[in-house]
C-alpha positions in Angstrom: -8.6 31.0 32.8 -9.3 31.2 29.4 -12.4 30.4 28.4 -12.7 27.7 25.2 -13.8 29.3 21.8 -17.8 29.0 21.0 -18.2 27.5 17.4 -19.1 30.0 15.0 -21.9 29.5 12.3 -19.0 30.1 9.6 -16.7 27.5 11.6 -19.4 24.9 11.9 -20.6 25.6 7.9 -17.0 25.0 6.9 -16.6 21.5 8.9 -20.0 20.6 7.1 -18.5 21.4 3.7 -15.4 19.5 4.4 -17.1 16.5 5.2 -19.4 16.7 2.8 -16.6 17.1 0.3 -15.0 13.6 2.1 -17.8 11.9 1.6 -18.3 12.9 -2.1 -14.9 12.0 -3.1 -15.5 8.6 -1.5 -18.4 7.6 -3.1 -16.6 8.8 -6.7 -13.7 7.2 -5.9 -15.9 3.8 -5.2 -17.9 4.2 -8.7 -14.7 4.4 -10.4 -13.4 1.3 -9.0 -16.8 -0.3 -10.0 -15.9 1.3 -13.5 -12.3 -0.1 -13.3 -13.7 -3.9 -11.9 -15.7 -4.1 -14.9 -13.2 -3.1 -17.6 -10.8 -5.7 -16.1 -13.3 -8.1 -17.1 -12.8 -7.4 -20.4 -9.0 -6.8 -20.4 -6.3 -9.5 -20.8 -4.1 -11.6 -23.0 -7.6 -12.4 -25.2 -8.6 -10.0 -27.3 -11.0 -7.2 -26.7 -13.8 -9.3 -29.0 -13.2 -12.9 -27.4 -14.1 -11.3 -23.8 -16.8 -10.0 -25.1 -18.5 -12.3 -26.1 -17.6 -14.6 -23.1 -19.3 -11.6 -21.1 -22.4 -12.4 -23.1 -21.9 -16.3 -23.9 -20.4 -17.4 -20.7 -19.1 -21.1 -20.6 -16.8 -23.2 -18.6 -13.9 -21.1 -19.6 -15.3 -17.8 -19.7 -16.2 -18.7 -16.2 -12.9 -19.5 -15.1 -10.8 -17.0 -16.8 -13.3 -14.3 -15.7 -14.8 -14.8 -12.6 -11.8 -17.4 -11.4 -8.7 -15.1 -12.8 -9.3 -11.5 -13.6 -12.0 -10.3 -11.3 -10.0 -11.7 -7.8 -6.6 -9.7 -9.4 -8.4 -6.3 -9.9 -10.6 -6.9 -6.5 -6.8 -8.1 -4.5 -4.6 -5.5 -6.6 -7.2 -2.6 -4.8 -6.9 -4.2 -1.5 -2.9 -4.1 -1.7 -3.4 -0.9 -3.2 -5.0 0.7 0.1 -3.5 -1.1 2.1 -0.5 0.7 0.5 -2.1 3.9 0.6 -3.0 3.5 4.2 0.5 3.0 5.3 2.1 6.2 3.3 -0.4 8.3 5.1 0.5 6.7 8.5 4.0 6.9 8.2 3.9 10.3 6.3 2.0 11.6 9.8 4.0 9.4 12.1 7.5 10.8 10.9 5.8 14.1 10.0 7.7 14.0 6.6 6.3 13.9 3.2 8.8 11.7 1.4 8.0 9.0 3.7 6.5 6.1 2.5 5.5 2.8 3.7 8.9 1.2 2.7 10.5 3.8 4.6 12.5 2.0 7.2 13.6 -1.0 5.0 10.3 -3.3 6.0 9.4 -4.2 2.7 13.1 -5.8 2.0 12.3 -7.6 5.3 8.8 -8.6 4.6 10.6 -9.9 0.9 13.1 -11.8 2.8 10.6 -13.2 5.4 8.2 -14.5 2.0 11.6 -15.6 0.2 12.6 -17.8 3.4 9.5 -19.3 3.6 9.2 -20.0 -0.1 12.2 -21.6 -0.3 11.8 -23.7 2.4 8.6 -24.9 1.7 9.7 -25.4 -2.0 6.3 -24.2 -3.3 4.6 -21.2 -5.1 2.6 -18.9 -3.9 -0.4 -20.8 -6.3 0.1 -24.0 -4.6 -0.4 -22.8 -1.2 -3.2 -23.4 1.1 -4.9 -21.4 3.7 -2.5 -22.0 6.0 0.7 -21.7 3.7 -0.9 -18.2 2.9 -1.4 -17.3 5.9 2.5 -18.9 6.8 3.7 -16.5 4.2 2.4 -13.0 5.8 3.4 -14.3 9.3 6.8 -14.7 7.5 6.8 -11.4 5.7 5.4 -9.8 9.6 8.6 -11.3 11.5 10.6 -10.2 8.2 9.2 -6.8 8.1 9.3 -6.3 12.1 13.1 -7.4 12.5 14.0 -4.6 9.4 12.2 -1.9 11.4 13.5 -2.6 14.6 17.0 -2.8 13.2 16.5 0.1 11.5 14.9 2.2 14.6 17.9 1.1 16.6 20.6 1.9 14.2 18.7 5.9 13.4 18.3 5.8 17.7 15.1 6.4 17.4 12.7 7.8 15.1 13.6 11.9 16.2 16.4 11.9 13.4 15.1 11.8 10.3 18.1 12.1 8.4 19.4 9.6 10.3 15.8 7.5 9.7 16.0 7.9 6.3 19.6 6.9 5.7 19.5 3.7 8.1 16.4 2.6 6.4 18.6 2.6 2.9 20.9 0.9 4.5 18.6 -1.4 5.8 17.1 -2.5 2.1 20.2 -2.8 0.6 21.6 -5.1 3.0 18.5 -7.2 3.1 18.0 -7.0 -0.6 21.8 -8.4 -0.7 20.6 -11.0 1.2 17.6 -12.2 -0.9 19.4 -12.4 -3.9 22.0 -14.2 -2.6 19.6 -16.7 -1.9 17.6 -16.6 -5.1 21.1 -17.3 -6.6 21.1 -20.2 -4.5 18.3 -21.7 -5.5 18.2 -21.2 -9.5 15.0 -23.4 -10.5 12.6 -20.5 -8.8 14.6 -17.7 -9.3 12.3 -16.7 -12.1 9.1 -16.8 -10.3 10.5 -15.3 -7.2 12.4 -12.5 -9.2 9.0 -11.9 -11.0 7.2 -11.7 -7.5 9.9 -9.1 -5.9 9.6 -7.0 -8.7 6.0 -5.9 -7.8 3.1 -8.6 -9.4 -0.7 -9.2 -9.6 -0.7 -12.5 -11.3 -0.7 -14.6 -8.3 -3.6 -13.0 -6.4 -6.7 -15.1 -6.0 -10.1 -14.9 -4.2 -7.8 -16.6 -1.3 -5.2 -13.5 -1.3 -8.3 -11.3 -1.7 -9.8 -12.3 1.5 -6.9 -12.3 3.4 -6.3 -8.7 2.3 -9.8 -7.6 2.7 -9.3 -8.8 6.6 -5.9 -7.3 6.7 -7.4 -3.8 5.5 -10.3 -3.8 8.1 -7.9 -4.9 10.8 -5.4 -2.0 10.2 -7.6 0.7 8.9 -10.4 0.6 12.2 -7.4 1.3 14.5 -5.5 3.7 12.2 -8.8 5.9 12.3 -9.0 5.7 16.1 -5.9 7.1 16.8 -5.6 9.6 13.8 -6.0 12.2 16.6 -2.4 11.8 17.7 -1.2 12.4 14.1 -2.9 15.8 14.4 -1.5 16.3 17.5 2.0 15.3 16.3 1.9 17.7 13.7 1.9 20.4 16.2 5.1 19.0 17.9 5.7 16.5 20.4 5.8 18.8 23.2 2.0 19.7 22.0 0.8 16.3 21.7 2.2 15.7 25.5 0.7 18.6 26.7 -2.7 17.0 25.7 -2.6 13.3 27.5 -0.8 11.4 24.6 1.2 8.7 25.6 3.8 9.3 22.2 5.6 5.7 22.8 2.0 3.7 22.6 1.1 5.7 19.9 4.5 5.4 18.1 4.6 1.3 18.8 0.8 0.8 17.8 1.5 2.9 14.6 4.6 1.1 13.7 2.6 -2.0 14.2 0.1 -1.0 12.1 2.7 -0.5 9.3 5.0 -3.1 10.0 1.4 -5.5 9.2 0.6 -2.8 6.2 3.5 -4.1 4.2 3.9 -7.8 5.8 0.7 -8.2 3.7 1.0 -6.5 0.9 4.3 -7.3 0.2 3.3 -11.1 1.1 0.3 -11.4 -1.9 1.8 -8.8 -4.1 5.6 -8.2 -4.0 7.5 -5.0 -3.7 5.3 -2.0 -5.3 6.5 1.5 -5.1 5.3 4.7 -5.3 1.9 3.8 -4.3 2.6 4.9 -0.7 4.3 7.6 -1.4 1.9 9.4 -4.4 -1.4 8.0 -2.9 -1.4 10.6 0.2 0.0 13.8 -2.0 -2.9 13.2 -4.5 -5.4 13.2 -1.6 -3.7 16.4 -0.1 -4.2 18.3 -3.8 -7.9 17.1 -3.8 -8.8 18.0 -0.4 -8.1 20.1 2.9 -8.6 17.1 5.4 -7.1 15.9 8.9 -5.3 13.0 9.4 -8.7 11.0 9.9 -10.0 12.1 6.6 -6.7 11.0 4.8 -6.3 7.8 6.5 -10.5 7.5 5.4 -9.0 8.2 1.9 -5.8 7.1 1.0 -6.2 3.6 1.0 -9.1 4.5 -1.7 -6.9 6.3 -3.7 -4.1 3.9 -3.1 -6.3 1.3 -4.4 -7.1 3.2 -7.7 -3.9 3.6 -8.1 -2.6 0.0 -8.1 -5.8 -1.2 -9.8 -5.3 1.3 -12.7 -1.8 -0.2 -12.6 -2.8 -3.9 -13.3 -4.8 -2.6 -16.0 -2.0 -0.9 -17.8 0.3 -3.8 -17.0 -2.3 -5.7 -18.8 -2.9 -4.1 -21.7 0.4 -2.0 -22.7 2.0 -5.5 -23.6 -0.6 -7.7 -24.5 -0.9 -11.1 -24.3 2.4 -10.6 -21.9 1.7 -9.5 -18.1 4.2 -6.4 -17.5 5.5 -6.5 -13.9 3.0 -3.7 -11.7 6.1 -2.6 -9.8 7.9 -1.9 -13.1 4.1 0.7 -14.1 3.7 2.3 -10.8 7.4 3.1 -10.8 7.0 4.9 -13.9 3.6 6.4 -13.2 5.0 7.3 -9.5 8.5 8.5 -11.1 6.4 11.1 -13.6 4.6 12.3 -11.1 7.2 13.3 -8.4 9.1 14.7 -11.5 6.1 17.0 -12.4 5.3 18.0 -8.6 9.1 18.9 -8.4 9.1 20.9 -11.8 5.9 22.8 -10.4 7.3 23.5 -7.1 11.1 24.6 -8.3 8.8 27.1 -10.7 6.4 28.8 -7.8 3.7 27.0 -9.4 
């Protein structure tokens, strides 16, 4: 019987340095989040001087614009980005594929279809919904995301064949997106509002949205961190993971449920915002060497910063108009991935 390896001083020192690096990046990320939040108060449809005057000499209009529109918008954008970053880290670890993202299994299209059906049946917009109405939208998005995931897994016959899974996810995404477009064509009076929503927008966010997104983030991050060792074991192979006493079906179902909830809540509040869930885990891995526990902690922080930054850019690029934040993240993510592929092709 082989004796268990005894931790050496070098191993302990390396682990300590790794934890210190993670804590350092967490503090830096939180500081940057606060800075971006402060900038969001002065970036909008009004001029910079007007926004600064509102800050220095607040009135009723300043209270509405700064504290009821801009601040909840940037806080909600951060929470939605954090959910997408968490979903991306889970998807890449669960499917052992660096190109995996929260929308891999067609969940975004399913959630968008659920939101569209809910809003069309209620004949309402997100801004006019009360608490229970917004919970209903999230519930419809969750049902749609779960249905899309089940359809994808059925077509792919499980999660073992990555190529089949990717193909099935693409097919389901296109199919459900087409159904959503047909539904919107049947209701031209709400076409413009829902179309901007499906492109990805932070314009519908309120303090109510922030509360829902924040609660969802806590409810998904905690179980993901508790199950993070399962993702570490999966990187060694399924047989090794089973030999360690892990129940792979339970592990997969748990992470797929978290992934569905993450997608449903984010899509239900900001629409379909691409590339954040794909890019955030990659940026974390480039900055530091972490296990999945560290990745599941840092990826939400990175995702929040990415979407918060994209929200600021969407306000500033074409002021006084707002660009769809999904278009901004697509441009940022596309440029990042092109640069990453170029560096790899040139051996850098």
